[in-house]
C-alpha positions in Angstrom: 101.1 25.2 21.1 98.0 23.8 19.3 97.8 26.2 16.3 94.4 24.8 15.1 92.8 26.0 18.4 94.3 29.5 18.5 93.4 32.3 16.1 93.7 36.0 16.2 96.1 38.8 15.2 98.6 37.9 18.0 98.5 34.1 17.5 102.1 34.0 16.2 103.4 35.4 19.5 104.3 33.4 22.6 104.0 35.1 26.0 105.6 33.8 29.2 103.4 35.2 32.0 105.0 35.5 35.4 102.5 38.0 36.7 100.3 38.0 39.8 97.6 40.1 41.4 96.0 42.5 38.9 98.2 44.9 37.0 100.3 42.3 35.2 97.4 39.9 34.5 95.5 42.8 33.0 98.3 43.4 30.5 98.5 39.7 29.6 94.8 39.4 29.2 94.9 42.0 26.4 97.3 39.8 24.5 95.6 36.4 25.2 92.2 37.7 24.1 93.7 38.5 20.7 95.1 35.1 20.3 98.6 35.2 21.8 100.0 31.8 23.1 100.1 32.7 26.8 101.8 30.3 29.2 101.1 31.2 32.8 104.0 30.2 35.0 103.0 29.5 38.6 105.1 28.4 41.6 104.4 24.8 42.7 102.2 25.0 45.8 101.6 28.7 45.5 98.7 29.8 47.7 97.5 32.1 44.9 97.4 29.2 42.5 95.6 26.8 44.9 92.3 25.4 43.7 90.0 27.2 46.1 87.1 29.6 45.9 89.4 32.4 44.6 90.7 30.3 41.8 87.2 29.5 40.6 85.8 32.9 41.6 84.8 35.6 39.2 87.9 37.7 39.5 90.4 35.0 38.7 88.2 33.6 35.9 87.9 37.0 34.4 91.6 37.8 34.6 93.2 34.6 33.5 91.0 33.2 30.7 92.7 32.1 27.4 95.9 30.9 29.2 97.6 27.6 29.8 99.2 27.0 33.2 102.4 25.3 34.2 104.1 25.1 37.5 107.8 26.0 37.7 110.0 26.6 40.7 112.1 29.6 39.7 114.0 29.4 43.0 115.6 26.1 41.9 118.4 25.9 39.3 116.5 23.3 37.3 113.4 25.5 37.2 115.4 28.5 36.0 117.0 26.3 33.3 113.5 25.3 32.1 112.5 28.9 32.0 115.6 29.9 30.0 114.9 27.2 27.4 111.4 28.5 27.0 112.6 32.1 26.8 114.9 31.3 23.9 112.0 31.1 21.5 109.4 33.2 23.3 108.4 36.7 22.1 107.3 38.3 25.4 108.0 37.9 29.1 105.7 39.8 31.4 106.4 40.2 35.2 105.3 42.4 38.0 107.7 41.5 40.8 109.3 44.1 42.9 112.3 45.4 40.8 115.0 43.5 42.7 113.3 40.1 42.6 113.9 39.3 39.0 117.6 40.0 39.4 117.7 37.8 42.5 116.1 35.0 40.5 118.5 35.5 37.6 115.7 36.2 35.1 116.1 39.9 34.6 116.1 41.6 31.2 119.8 41.8 30.6 120.1 38.0 31.3 117.1 37.2 29.1 118.3 39.4 26.2 121.6 37.4 26.1 119.6 34.3 25.6 117.1 35.8 23.1 118.0 39.3 21.7 114.5 39.5 20.2 112.7 39.2 23.5 110.2 41.9 24.6 110.6 42.0 28.4 107.7 43.8 30.1 107.6 45.0 33.7 105.1 46.6 36.0 106.0 47.9 39.5 104.5 50.2 42.0 106.7 53.2 41.5 109.2 52.4 38.8 112.2 50.2 38.1 114.6 52.7 39.6 114.4 55.9 41.7 114.0 56.6 45.4 110.8 54.6 45.8 111.6 51.7 43.5 111.9 49.2 46.3 108.6 50.1 48.0 105.8 47.5 47.7 103.2 48.8 45.2 99.5 48.8 46.0 96.7 50.4 43.9 95.3 52.5 46.7 98.7 53.8 47.7 99.3 54.8 44.1 95.9 56.4 43.9 96.8 58.7 46.8 100.3 59.5 45.5 99.1 60.3 42.0 96.6 62.9 43.1 93.6 60.9 42.1 92.2 60.7 45.6 92.5 64.4 46.2 90.1 65.1 43.3 87.7 62.3 43.9 84.8 62.7 46.3 82.7 65.6 47.7 84.3 68.8 48.8 85.2 68.8 52.5 84.7 65.1 53.0 88.3 64.1 52.6 90.1 62.0 49.9 88.2 59.2 48.2 89.5 56.2 46.3 88.1 55.2 43.0 85.6 52.3 43.0 87.9 50.1 41.0 91.7 49.3 41.1 92.2 51.8 38.4 96.0 52.0 39.0 96.4 48.3 38.4 94.0 48.3 35.4 95.5 51.4 33.7 99.1 50.2 34.2 98.1 46.8 32.6 96.5 48.5 29.6 99.5 50.9 29.1 101.9 48.0 29.4 100.0 46.0 26.8 100.1 49.0 24.5 103.9 49.2 25.1 104.3 45.5 24.3 102.5 45.7 21.0 104.4 48.8 20.1 107.7 47.0 20.9 106.6 44.0 18.8 105.9 46.3 15.9 109.3 48.1 16.3 111.0 44.7 16.4 109.7 44.0 12.9 111.9 46.8 11.6 115.0 46.3 13.8 114.9 42.6 14.7 115.7 43.6 18.3 113.7 43.3 21.5 113.6 45.8 24.3 112.5 46.4 27.9 109.0 47.9 28.3 108.0 49.1 31.7 105.4 51.1 33.5 104.3 51.5 37.1 101.1 52.1 39.0 102.2 55.7 39.7 103.2 56.5 36.2 100.1 55.1 34.7 97.7 56.9 37.1 99.4 60.2 36.5 99.1 59.7 32.8 95.4 58.7 33.3 94.7 62.0 35.2 95.1 63.7 31.8 93.5 67.1 31.9 93.5 67.3 35.7 97.2 66.7 35.7 97.6 69.2 32.8 95.9 71.9 34.9 98.9 71.8 37.1 101.8 71.2 34.7 100.5 73.7 32.2 98.8 76.3 34.4 99.9 75.6 37.9 96.3 75.2 39.0 95.6 72.7 41.8 92.3 70.8 41.0 89.9 70.3 43.9 87.2 67.9 44.8 83.8 68.7 43.1 81.9 65.5 43.9 79.7 64.4 40.9 80.0 67.7 39.2 82.4 68.1 36.3 85.4 70.0 37.4 85.3 72.5 34.5 82.0 72.4 32.6 78.7 73.2 34.3 76.1 72.1 34.6 77.4 68.5 34.2 76.9 66.0 37.0 74.6 63.6 38.8 71.1 64.8 39.6 68.3 63.1 41.7 65.0 62.0 40.1 61.8 60.7 41.5 63.2 57.2 41.5 67.0 57.4 41.4 69.7 59.5 39.8 70.7 60.4 36.3 73.8 62.0 34.7 73.2 65.2 32.7 75.7 67.1 30.6 74.3 70.5 29.9 77.3 72.8 29.5 78.2 75.3 26.8 75.7 75.4 23.9 73.8 72.6 25.5 72.7 74.8 28.3 69.7 76.5 26.5 68.5 73.1 25.4 68.7 71.8 28.9 66.8 74.8 30.3 64.1 74.3 27.6 63.5 70.7 28.6 63.5 71.6 32.3 60.8 74.2 31.6 63.1 77.0 32.9 64.2 79.0 29.8 64.7 82.0 32.0 67.9 80.4 33.3 69.7 81.2 30.0 69.6 84.9 30.7 69.7 84.8 34.4 72.4 87.2 35.7 74.0 84.4 37.7 74.1 81.8 34.9 74.2 83.6 31.6 77.7 82.5 30.6 80.3 79.8 31.3 82.2 81.7 34.0 79.1 82.7 35.9 77.7 79.1 35.8 81.1 77.9 37.1 81.2 80.5 39.8 77.6 79.9 41.0 77.7 76.1 40.4 76.3 75.2 43.8 73.2 77.4 43.5 72.7 76.2 39.9 72.8 72.6 40.8 70.2 73.1 43.5 67.9 74.8 41.0 68.2 71.9 38.6 67.9 69.2 41.3 64.6 70.7 42.5 63.3 70.2 38.9 64.7 66.8 38.1 63.5 65.3 41.3 59.9 65.8 40.1 60.0 63.1 37.4 61.4 59.6 36.9 64.8 58.8 35.5 63.4 57.1 32.4 61.3 60.2 31.6 64.2 62.5 31.8 66.6 60.2 29.9 64.1 60.0 27.1 63.3 63.7 26.9 66.8 65.1 27.3 68.3 62.7 24.8 65.6 63.5 22.3 66.5 67.2 22.7 70.2 66.4 22.1 71.3 66.8 25.7 73.5 63.9 26.9 71.8 62.1 29.7 71.9 58.6 31.1 70.8 56.5 34.1 73.2 55.6 36.9 73.1 51.8 37.1 73.9 49.2 39.7 75.9 46.3 38.1 73.0 44.1 37.5 71.2 46.9 35.6 74.3 47.5 33.5 74.3 44.1 32.0 70.5 44.1 31.5 70.7 47.3 29.4 69.8 46.7 25.7 72.8 48.7 24.5 75.2 46.7 26.7 73.6 43.5 25.5 74.1 44.7 21.9 77.8 45.4 22.6 78.2 41.9 23.9 80.0 42.9 27.0 79.3 39.5 28.8 81.4 36.9 26.9 80.4 33.2 27.4 82.9 30.5 28.2 82.7 27.0 29.6 84.5 25.9 32.7 84.8 22.2 33.6 83.7 22.8 37.2 81.6 25.9 37.0 79.7 25.1 33.8 78.7 27.8 31.4 79.8 31.2 32.8 80.4 34.7 31.4 83.4 37.0 31.7 83.8 40.6 30.8 84.4 41.2 27.1 87.2 43.3 25.5 87.0 47.0 25.5 87.8 47.5 21.9 86.4 46.2 18.6 88.1 45.5 15.3 85.9 45.4 12.1 87.5 42.3 10.6 89.2 40.5 13.6 87.3 39.4 16.7 88.8 38.8 20.1 87.9 35.4 21.5 87.3 33.9 24.9 88.5 30.4 24.0 89.1 28.8 27.4 88.3 29.5 31.1 91.1 30.2 33.5 93.1 27.0 34.0 93.9 25.1 37.2 97.5 25.4 38.4 99.8 23.3 36.4 97.0 21.9 34.2 99.2 22.1 31.1 102.7 21.4 32.5 103.3 18.2 30.6 101.8 19.5 27.4 103.8 22.7 27.4 107.1 21.1 28.4 106.6 18.5 25.7 106.4 21.3 23.2 109.8 22.5 24.4 111.4 19.1 23.8 111.2 17.6 27.3 110.6 13.8 27.3 108.2 12.1 29.7 111.3 10.8 31.7 112.8 14.3 31.9 109.4 15.8 33.0 109.2 13.1 35.7 112.7 13.9 36.9 111.8 17.6 37.1 108.8 16.8 39.1 110.8 14.6 41.5 113.3 17.4 42.1 110.4 19.9 42.8 111.4 22.0 39.8 107.8 21.7 38.5 
């Protein structure tokens, strides 16, 4: 590692990144952005690692910034030996293979902890490391369906609807990163590592939060309500003269909303005068509000409703998101230089620390770009590296 180039609260930790696709890389990105020394381990000749449009495309560049890449054949004895040498001094190993794969390769947690008792071994799978579905291939949309998310997403009567992002992958990655940092903190007290794991299914059920709690606490089955809030009305998306806006006007905000809409009579209307009535008659109430909001522009309503203390905001397309002055102020597009793509931007971190800043130091690397550099740091001579390359171990 080059310590003069790496800063941040996690700079003292080395992470061996075996992950692919989205969930695992999401977890590792949380660590690399805060300074961890991340070594991305890729299979020689791996199609995913090939330098093609995907490698230099927005998704890969966003997911794999701040990493160094080496190629290592974990199906060869020589490659496994290299990995074990690296694991002796590493702090974290992150993988998202199917549960049996790591055992077949001989790089499972029990094997690694014998080499390094301090290792934090972090795993993501589709459904869990054990149990009746543990060997099934995991896919975000399948997990969305099994978690119940698709049953509550979309308009009533139109069938299940997936979320517009791979939220199972993303949430599993963020939960795993939190688990890794928690395990590193615990290690400071005990001196011992441990196995941290999550799955797309586990993470999505946890993300369902109050919707899942409606069942486990009250045995109430949530239904689809489209853009309306499932509990608090009127809260949802409403048409305007030139688009759509979100308005949250439930509870004690309802009189304020009615005043801005020019319909104060709704506050005492026999169908809408309290929470239960507004929930019961939500369809009719939405139509009444829609008839009013459609008469003015989004910008007019956003200004007037927010001035009255009623939460309201535009519904943007992605280009409009990053043109918004508040988004610009938050710095959600982070600049980085790529040798082939030039100056590009990736998506910034979702959390801010008052003294310590995350950094996008480097663009996503080409496969094996740092093989010689990294292996040299682990004591391999140029002759030994050449021998490994000749044997197809790297």
